[in-house]
N, C-alpha and C positions, 0 to 999 in steps of 0.2 A: 506494499499500499506506499504509494504517492501525496505529500500534504506539505504541497505548499502554503505558506502564510497566504490572505488575503490581499496584503499589506507592500506594493510593488519593488521597494528594496530588500527584505525579507528573503532567507533562503528557502531549503527544502529540504525533505528526510525522508527514506523510509522506513517505515517500521513495518510489523508483522504479529497485528492483532486479532484481536479472538472477540470472533464474532457472538455478543451475548443479547439474546433479544430479552430477557429478564432486565435489561435493564436498558435507559432511556437516552441521553447524551452517553458521548463515546468519551472514553478517562484518555487522560495521555500523560504523565510523565509531567509537572509542574517547568521540572526542567529545563528540557527537552522541549518544550516548547515555546519559553522564555529564548531559547541559543537561535531557535526558529526567528523570534519577534512578537511571537502572542503577548496579547499585553489582556491581563483580567478584564472584564466589564461588570460584572455583581458576582456577588455572593451565592450559593447556589444550598439550599438543604441536602443533604444528601443520605439516603438509603440503605445499610449493608443488610447482605441476605439472614445475618444475624437479628438482625434487630435496629442495631448500633448504629444512632444519626452523628452527623459530623455534618460543619460549614466547609463548603470548597467551591473556591473560583469558578466561574464559568468566563471562559475568551471565544474567540473566533479563530475556526483553520479554515482552510482547501482542503478535503478530500480525493484523489485521488485513487479507484480501483477500476481493474478493464480499461480502462481509455473512459469508463463516466467518472464526474467531478460534481463537487458540492460544497459551495462555501457553510460551513455548521457549527452550532455551536458545540464544545468541546471543555471539559472538566478536567481542569488542573490537577492533578493527580499527586501523591505524593512520588519523591526521586524514587525512580526504581522499579515502580509497580508496572504489570502485566498491564500496557496497550488494549484497549477495551474498542468495538466498535459496538455503538446501543441503535435500540429499533429507530430514533431518530435520525440518524443518519443512515443508517439501510434503506430506508423510507425515499431520505432523500435522494439515493443512490439511483432509487429502483429496485434494489435487493433483494433476494430473498433467499434463506437459511438452505440449502439442501443438505441436513444433518446425515442422510446414509452414507452420502459420497463426501460431504466435510468439501463443501465447495459452495463459493456464493455464484446464484443466480440472475439472470433479469426476469424482471417478474412484470406484469403487464401494466397501465397508468392505468388507474380506475376513479372515472369522470363520476360522480354520483348526483347530479342532476342530467336532468334526458334533456335534447335538445326542445321538446314543446313547449319544458317550461321558461325557457329562454324567448320564445318568442312572445310566448303570455305575460311572459315581463314586457318585452317592449310594445306589445301590445294598449299593457294596462300606461306606461310610460307616454305615452303616443296619444290617448286617451285622454289628459290631463290639461293637454295643451289648449 
């Protein structure tokens, strides 16, 4: 996985991430992210599988996986921690996990609203004029 930071002058790095669909945000060592140029933008409460909660900072990073890329929020984890790829970024990248084969697969983009709803909305907006 390649993840250049969105800032134009910062570098990039490659890491092996553990895909964790039970995690929401991806998590990467704060040291690795700071070297890359990522800056924290806000604190976030993180809950671990054992129920513990802590406050970690959240920053932004650009992730690239198999030719797909997305700018995503990322938790600035402890130094030396295993990088995790959570559901938020998997969805943003349009990827799903094939647990049987141990790989990521492209998933179809789902549109919730039907095209008829869009026409109905345009018709209602036009009627107000």
